[in-house]
GUBALO-114197 format. One record per atom (N, C-alpha, C, CB): x, y, z. Coordinates in steps of 0.1 Angstrom, whole numbers, plus 5000, padded with zeros to 4 digits. Each point is the difference from the previous one (the first is absolute). Glycine has a CB too. Layout:
REM residues N
XYZ
...
REM end
This chain:
REM residues 320
587690595801
500449875004
500049904988
499150055023
501849894973
499749904993
499649875005
501450114989
498149775002
499849905008
500849905005
498650054991
502749955003
501349955005
500350065020
501050034967
499050095032
500450055015
499349985013
500750154986
499849825019
499149975011
499550095010
501149834995
498150175012
499550105008
500750035012
498149944991
503150015011
501050015012
501050074994
499549795012
500950264976
501250044995
499850175002
500549764982
500550285023
500050155003
500450054987
500750005025
498650134974
500150104987
501650095001
496850044999
503849955014
501250085003
501149895006
498450235006
502849834991
500949925009
500149995012
500950044987
500049845019
500150025014
500850115009
499649774996
500950284994
501050135003
498650125006
502449954975
496850045016
499050095002
499049995009
500550024981
499449845023
499149955011
500550035011
499249844990
502150135011
500850055016
499950155001
502049805000
498250284991
500150155002
498450075004
502350004982
496849925013
498750025001
499949965018
499249954970
501049945031
499949985015
500650055011
499749844991
501850205004
500750105009
499350165000
502449854994
496750164996
499650175000
498849955011
500650154971
498849755031
498649975006
500650015014
498549854982
502350105020
500549975013
500650155012
500649734983
499950335004
500550165003
498750055005
501950064981
497149955009
498850104999
498949965018
499950004964
500349865033
499449935018
500450075010
500249794995
501550215003
500950055013
499450145001
502549864997
497550214995
499850114998
498450065009
501849954975
497449955025
498850025004
499949975013
499349974981
501849995026
499849955015
500650135009
500349724993
499250335011
500050115011
501049955008
497650095001
503550045004
500849955012
501049874996
497950085016
502249834973
501149885002
501450064998
498349814991
501950275002
501450095001
500450035010
499750084984
499350005025
500650055013
499249965013
500750214985
499649855025
499049995012
498650024997
501850095014
497349824993
498650024997
499550095009
499749784990
499150295008
499550125008
499449945010
499550154983
500549935028
499449905015
498950105003
502549875014
496450104988
498950035006
499449955014
499950024978
500150065030
500150015015
498449995005
502350165001
497049775005
498950035008
500049975011
499050004985
500450095027
500049965013
498650015005
502450075003
497349865006
498550005005
499850075012
499749804991
498750175013
499950055016
500349895004
498450185003
501549885013
499949895013
500550095011
500649774987
499650355014
500050065013
501549985006
497249965004
503250005007
501250005006
500749854994
499150175024
500349764971
500449904993
500950014987
498249935010
501350184983
500550084990
501650055001
497550074999
503049925015
501150035000
501349924997
498650115012
500849774984
500549894993
500650024987
498549895011
500650224982
500650034987
501050064998
498550004996
502050065018
501550055000
501249904995
499250145020
500649734986
500849904993
500549964988
499149975015
499450034978
500250014985
500950084994
497949965000
501750165004
500950144994
501749975006
497550225004
502749705004
501250015006
500849944990
499350015023
499949854975
500549904988
500150094988
498749775009
500450294986
500350084988
501150075000
498050014997
502350075014
501350085000
500949905001
499250215009
501049704995
501349895002
500249974986
499449875024
499350104970
500449924982
500250104994
498649824996
501350305007
500350124990
498750034990
502649925000
496250045006
499049994989
499450145006
499449694993
500250384994
498850145002
499249984994
501050175001
497549825005
499049984994
499550164987
499649805026
499750114964
499850114992
498650075004
501449894981
497850045026
498850055005
499549915011
499650104979
500150025031
499349955012
498850015002
501750045008
497049904997
498750025003
499549955016
499749974974
499950105035
499549985013
498849985006
501550114999
498049875007
498949975011
500550035013
499049814987
500250275021
500150055011
501450015010
497749934995
502549965011
501750015003
500650004987
500149875023
499650064968
500649984989
500250114991
499349805003
500250284999
499650114996
501450125006
496949895000
503050095016
501050095006
501149954998
498950075015
501449804986
501749934997
500650064986
499449765011
499650224979
499850004986
500750144998
497749854997
501750255011
500050144995
501450015008
497150114998
503549855015
501450035003
501349954990
498850005024
500549904970
501249924990
500250054989
499449815007
499250224988
500150094988
500550175001
498149834994
502250215017
500250145004
501749975000
497550105016
502949804984
501650025002
500549885014
499850324992
499449695015
500749945013
500249844996
498750185018
502549784987
499949844999
499449905011
502050064988
498149835010
499149925011
500550015014
499349834983
501950235016
500849975013
499950145007
501749814991
497950325000
499350105004
498949995007
501050084984
498049845009
498650025002
500349895017
498550034967
502449915032
499649885014
500750085011
500149744988
500650345007
500750095012
499350135008
502049924987
497050095001
498850115007
499049925008
499850194980
499749715015
499149875006
500750015014
499549834978
501550135022
500749955014
500350105007
500949834992
499350305005
500150125008
498950035007
501450074987
497149925006
499050015004
499249915007
500450134986
499449785010
499249854999
500549895007
499450054979
501949945025
500449885004
500049975013
501150004984
499349935024
499149905011
500650115013
500249674989
500850425011
500650095013
500650084994
500249865017
500150264988
500650114999
501449975009
497550134996
503449795003
501149965010
500750134999
500149734998
499950394997
500850115000
499850085011
500049984979
499049995022
498850085011
500450025015
498149884987
502350215021
500149965014
498949965006
501650155002
497149854995
499149934998
499049954990
500750085016
499749804982
499549944985
498449975002
502649874994
497050154996
498549995003
499749894985
499350295017
499749654986
499649894992
499850054987
499049885019
501150084968
499650094989
498649974996
502250014992
497149895015
498850025000
499150175006
500649705001
500250345005
499450125009
500650134991
500149875028
501250084965
500350134991
499449984990
501950065007
497249864984
499749984991
498750084998
501349805002
498250225010
498850055003
500350184998
499249775019
501850234981
500150134997
499450064988
501749955012
498849984976
499650024986
498249964999
502949934991
496650035016
498649955000
499350065010
500549814992
498750315004
498950075010
498649924998
501150274999
497949765013
498749944996
499650124991
499449835022
499550114975
498950104987
498749965006
501449974973
498150135031
498550025005
499250034988
500750105023
500049914965
498550034992
500949944985
498450295014
500849734978
500050004987
500349874995
500650235000
499149665005
499649884993
501449865005
498750214975
502149855034
501049905006
500150005015
501250034979
499549935027
500349935012
501550085005
498549744993
502250274994
501450055004
500450104990
500749785010
500150344992
500750074993
501250004997
498850085006
501649884979
501449974996
500750154995
499249734991
500350375011
500650134995
501450025006
497750104997
502549885014
501450005007
500849924996
499350055016
500249824979
501049914992
500450034987
499149845012
499950234980
500150064987
501350135000
497049924997
502950115013
500950165004
501449965001
498250135017
501949744992
501249935002
500449944987
499649965025
499449994969
500849944984
500650114992
498349824996
500750315004
500550084992
501650075001
497450014998
502749915015
501450055004
501449924997
498450095016
501249814984
500649904995
500149974984
499349935023
499850094971
500549954985
500550154994
497949764995
503250224999
500850114992
498950084992
502449864996
496250084998
499350114991
498349975003
502250004979
497450085020
498549995004
499150004987
500550135024
499849844964
499550004989
500549894992
499850235002
499149744989
500549854989
500950044993
498149904996
501850224999
501450074989
501450005006
498450174990
501949785024
501350035005
500449895002
499850185009
499349684987
500749885006
500849964990
498249935014
502649964991
501249934990
499549914991
501750015016
497249904992
499249904990
498950045001
501049815002
498150134987
498750034997
499249945010
500550034976
498450055031
499049935008
498849994998
501250045012
498049854990
498450045000
499449935014
499749994970
499750095034
499349985017
498649984997
501650175014
498049724992
498749964999
498850025011
501349854987
497850235011
498950035009
498749944996
501350195007
497849824997
498349954998
499150105002
500349805009
499050234980
498950075006
498849945009
500550114980
499149995031
499449915007
498549964996
501650105018
498050004972
498349994997
499949914990
499350235006
501949714985
499949894989
500549915003
500050114985
501249885020
501049885007
501049994988
498049835016
502050294974
501049994989
501450025004
498350074986
503049905007
501250055003
500150124992
500949785007
499750345004
500650104992
501550015003
497850135000
502749874989
501850004997
500650144999
499849784986
501150275024
500550104995
501249994997
498750105009
502249984984
500950004995
500950114995
498949844998
500450265006
500550175000
499450105009
500249964977
500450155024
499550105010
500549985012
498150044990
501249995023
500350025014
500449825004
498250275006
502849705002
500349865003
499349995014
502349974985
497750115026
499549955010
498549995002
502050095007
497250004985
498249964998
500049864997
499150224989
501549765002
499949864993
500349895010
500750104979
500549905028
500549915012
498950005012
502650074994
496850065009
499149985007
498849945000
501150145002
498249894985
499149924996
500149864995
499550194997
501149765003
500949864997
499749925013
502250104985
498549975023
499949945016
498949995007
501950085002
496750014993
499150025008
499149875002
500150244992
500249685018
499349885003
498650065004
502249845008
496650114983
498650025002
499650015019
499649844971
499850265033
499850005014
501050015011
498449894991
503250105004
500850045008
500550134996
500549795005
499950234990
500450144990
499050084993
501849884994
498150275003
498750044995
500349994986
499250155018
500049834972
500050014987
501050164993
497349845004
503150154986
500550124993
499650004991
501650045008
498050124994
499550064987
501050054993
497950065008
502049884978
501050024987
499250044988
501649835008
498150324987
499949994982
498249975001
503049874989
496450125024
498449984999
500049835004
499250214977
501949745026
499749855002
500449985019
500949914968
498250015035
500149945012
501149885003
497550075000
503649955003
500849884999
500449945014
500850094978
499549805021
500549925010
500749894994
498250075015
502649844997
501149884998
499449934986
500749945028
500650074966
499749904986
499849895000
501150094990
499249855020
499749865006
498849964997
501350035017
497850064985
498550014996
499749954983
499950225020
501249824973
499949974987
500649924995
499550164999
501949875000
501249924994
501050025012
499750044973
500449845036
501250005011
501149934995
498549995018
502149964972
501149984995
499950034985
500649845018
500150304977
499750054989
500949954986
499250195017
501549674982
500949984991
499250004985
501549865019
497350164980
499450014986
500450124995
498149875003
502150285006
500250084996
501650054995
497749995013
502949904987
501850014998
499549904989
501950045026
497449894973
500449864992
500250034981
498249835022
501350264973
500050054987
501350084999
497650014999
503150045008
501050084998
501349965002
498550135006
501449715001
501349985003
500449854997
499850205017
501649744983
500049864993
499749905015
502150074976
498249975034
499949895012
499250105011
502549844995
496650095010
499350085012
500249925013
498050094984
502350005025
500449945016
498650065003
503050025008
496249885000
498950055011
500349935014
498050034982
501950065029
500149985010
498949995010
501750064992
497749825012
498750015004
500449985018
498649884972
501150215037
500350015013
498749985006
501950164997
497249775001
498550005008
500549925013
498149994978
502849925021
500549935011
499149895006
501250205003
498849745008
498849935005
499850045015
500449804982
498550195024
499450085012
498949875004
500350304992
500549665025
499249915006
499750095016
501249764985
497550195019
500150065014
500649935008
498250104998
502949965013
500649985010
499149915012
501450214991
498849695019
499349935005
499650135009
501049754996
497450255008
499350055006
499850185000
500449765009
500350234971
499450154997
498750014992
502450084999
497350025006
498850054992
500350144990
498449895022
500650144968
500750104989
498450105010
501649834965
499350295034
499350145005
499050004986
502250165018
497449974981
499050034990
501050074989
497650055018
503550024984
500850034990
500949894995
499950215008
500149695001
500949864996
499049914992
501550005022
497350044976
499249904991
499650074989
499049865019
501150294981
500150074989
501249974991
498950175013
502149844992
501550014993
499949854995
501750185017
498349704990
500049874998
498849974986
500849975028
498450114974
498649964985
500850094990
497049985011
503550134992
500650074988
501449924994
499050235011
501849694995
501049934997
499349854992
501750125023
497249824987
499749884988
499550054988
499349835016
499850294985
499450014985
501550044990
497050115011
503949984994
500950014989
500649904996
500350195005
499949695005
500649904997
499449914990
500850045020
497749974980
499149944992
500150044986
498649995020
501650144982
500050064984
501249974993
498750185007
502649815002
501049954993
500149874996
500850145010
498749764998
499949834996
499350014986
499749885026
499450174973
499050024990
500850054985
498050065022
502650024982
500850074988
501149934993
499650195013
501149705000
501049934999
499949894991
500550075020
498049864978
499649924995
499950024987
499349955018
500750204975
500250034985
501150054995
498050045001
502749975011
501850074992
500549995011
500050194980
501249755020
501350005008
501350084997
499149795002
501550265005
501050094999
501449924997
498650185016
502749844974
500949944999
500949985015
499750084975
500250005034
500349975015
499250055007
502050004998
497649885010
498850045015
500649995009
498149934995
502050155014
500850015013
498849985009
502050164994
498349755015
498849995011
500849975014
497949914982
502550195024
500949995016
498849935010
501850264998
498449665006
499149935012
500050095014
500649744991
498750365008
499950085011
499049955010
500750184986
499349795027
499349955008
499750085011
500749814991
497550215014
500050085010
500750135005
499549815001
500550264987
500150155000
499050104998
501949924994
497350135013
498950084994
500050134993
499349905015
499950124978
500550114989
500550155007
498049894982
501850155032
500850115003
500949965012
498450154991
502149735006
501249995012
501150014993
499049865015
501550274980
501150034994
501249985010
498850154985
501149865026
501049995012
500349834999
498950225018
501049704974
500249895001
500949974987
497949965015
502750154980
500750014985
501349885002
499450304995
501349715013
501249884999
499249905003
502150105007
496849864997
499449865001
499649974985
499050025025
500750064967
499449974987
501250004994
497950114999
503249975002
501149964990
500849845002
500350285000
499649715015
500549845000
499049924995
501350025018
497250034979
499549894996
500049964985
498750055020
501750084971
500250034987
501249944995
498850185001
502349805007
501149964997
500049864989
500750115025
498749804980
499949864989
499450074986
499149785021
500150304981
499350044983
501050064993
497750075007
503250045000
500850064993
501049914993
499450175015
501249744992
500749914995
499449934990
501150005018
497949934982
499049944988
500150114988
498049895019
501650234983
499650114990
501450014991
498250165017
502949844987
501650014996
499749894988
501750065026
498349834980
499749894990
499150004992
500849905011
497850154990
499250014989
500450104990
498449925014
502250194989
499950084993
501450004988
498350125021
502549814985
501249984993
499549874990
501850105021
497249804983
499549914994
499150084985
500049835026
499450254981
499150094990
500750054986
498850085022
502449974984
500950094991
500749914990
500550175019
499849684988
500349914990
499049984987
501249915020
497750024987
498750014992
500250044990
498850035015
501050124985
499550114992
501250004990
498550135018
502849854987
500850024989
500249894990
501150145014
498749714993
500049904990
498749924996
502349985008
496950065001
498749934998
499450004984
499650085027
499449854971
499449994988
499250135000
500049734998
499650304986
498850125000
500750145005
497849825007
501350294990
500350125005
499350075010
500749994982
499850105024
498950075010
499950144997
500449835020
498950254987
499350114994
500950095010
497449914990
503350225004
500550085011
499250115002
502049934996
REM end
């Protein structure tokens, strides 16, 4: 550089500068995953017993929007409903199965029975094995409903979360037999017996990861997490039974784990239906859960559309 040349003089022409700028923009755009097409969607469905029937409305919304998740992760009731959806059942299909067996009354029967009584057909007393109830009949029924009994037969990849009772660590299933993994993921400690799989003593995944959105985050552009922990208040003159105390204690513990987790990371779309006064095993309140979850479904549709717009036009790049 000569003494007369300014330090701001460019050593190349304006046309060269524009070419380099355009090349840089193209390279930057190439590094932004999903910007030229639909973003990949990850779906996480949390635990919450009968309140988890609210998951079905989110699945119905995805069907209405034509959105197919790339990956699903589920804990407890989220594992059950997630497995049905991953196996190819639509949201409406799953709702129909639930209403057939668990809704308020069987109106087509000559002698209609309350669903709370018919639900007992799936749950038997367990007199040994570390639990009060046996879920084997329910698992057998689920095997008849699901189009496949193996992870390899699923149409959408699925991760099912259970917990090692001895260490509290999460155990993730994503291959092999489907039904044992579901049975382990829903085994609420003290209520259902632990499930032995490959040397692990497994219980409900809510003990370790009640809403496993972190298990889909690295593989998807947009993560949807559905928290169905709901709200529980004692009704007037109500007192909790021994099993009621046990179930409520587990629900509070799982919720506290989730609260701490959300302090460190948040999913792109967080769905939290306001489900009130539905106990963990009150599946006969299915229609009540659906009604309470309707506002959350409407809000979810707005939120997922917003997340897709932000992903497409927002600054920076997202991982795929």
